[in-house]
C-alpha positions in Angstrom: 0.6 -43.6 -3.9 2.2 -41.4 -6.5 4.8 -38.8 -5.8 2.3 -36.0 -6.2 -0.1 -37.5 -3.6 2.8 -38.0 -1.2 4.0 -34.4 -1.8 0.4 -33.0 -1.2 0.2 -35.1 2.0 3.5 -33.7 3.3 2.6 -30.1 2.5 -0.8 -30.4 4.3 0.9 -32.1 7.2 3.5 -29.3 7.5 0.7 -26.7 7.3 -1.3 -28.5 10.0 1.8 -28.6 12.2 2.5 -24.9 11.7 -1.1 -24.0 12.5 -1.1 -26.1 15.8 2.3 -24.8 16.8 1.2 -21.2 16.1 -1.8 -21.7 18.3 0.4 -22.9 21.2 2.9 -20.0 20.7 0.0 -17.5 20.6 -1.4 -18.8 23.9 2.0 -18.5 25.5 2.2 -14.9 24.3 -1.3 -14.0 25.5 -0.4 -15.5 29.0 2.9 -13.6 29.1 1.2 -10.3 28.1 -1.7 -10.8 30.6 0.8 -11.6 33.4 3.0 -8.6 32.6 0.0 -6.2 32.5 -1.4 -7.6 35.8 2.0 -7.3 37.5 2.4 -3.6 36.4 -1.3 -2.7 37.1 -2.2 -2.3 33.4 -5.3 -3.6 31.5 -4.6 -5.9 28.5 -7.0 -4.6 25.9 -9.0 -7.1 23.8 -7.3 -9.8 25.9 -5.3 -10.9 22.8 -2.1 -10.5 20.8 -1.6 -10.2 17.1 1.2 -11.8 15.1 3.5 -9.1 13.6 6.3 -11.3 12.1 7.3 -14.9 11.7 10.8 -16.0 10.6 13.4 -18.7 11.2 16.1 -18.0 13.8 18.7 -19.9 15.7 18.7 -20.3 19.5 21.9 -20.3 21.7 22.6 -23.9 20.9 22.4 -23.2 17.1 19.0 -25.0 16.7 16.7 -23.6 14.0 13.4 -22.4 15.5 10.6 -20.1 14.5 10.8 -16.6 15.9 7.5 -14.9 16.3 6.8 -11.3 17.1 3.4 -10.3 18.6 1.9 -6.9 19.2 -0.7 -6.1 21.8 -2.3 -3.0 23.3 -2.8 -2.2 26.9 -4.1 0.7 28.9 -2.8 2.4 32.1 -5.9 4.5 32.6 -8.7 2.7 30.8 -9.1 5.6 28.3 -6.1 5.1 26.1 -4.2 2.5 24.1 -0.5 1.9 24.4 1.4 -0.5 22.2 3.4 -3.4 23.6 5.3 -6.3 22.1 6.4 -9.9 22.7 9.2 -11.8 21.0 9.1 -15.6 21.1 11.8 -18.0 20.0 10.1 -21.4 19.6 7.8 -21.4 22.7 10.1 -19.3 24.9 9.5 -15.7 25.6 12.7 -13.8 24.8 11.6 -10.2 25.2 8.5 -8.4 26.4 8.0 -4.7 25.9 5.5 -3.0 28.2 5.6 0.3 30.0 3.9 3.6 30.6 4.1 6.7 28.4 6.9 8.1 30.5 9.2 5.1 29.9 9.1 1.7 28.5 9.9 -1.4 30.4 11.6 -4.0 28.3 12.0 -7.4 29.9 14.6 -9.6 28.3 14.4 -13.3 29.3 17.1 -15.8 28.5 
């Protein structure tokens, strides 16, 4: 195999890994949003989250991981949409922002 073929194989392998890793992280974010909404008596709208940002970041041990930020919408009455957010570092939920219009509940998990 030539250098170009090996390079193409490595690039496609890395993209495949990123795609599968992102699917797992998204599922973790959906579960966290669903559980937080259920615990506070809210309705998770569209039953999904949307990626807002993706960047490299270091954890407490100095290991380089992907930090993903997800946005979602929920409702406290069923007639409105309120924005919420989740921050993941690797596959660990670091922060979850959910609350009513009066005040926002930010859960920081470490």
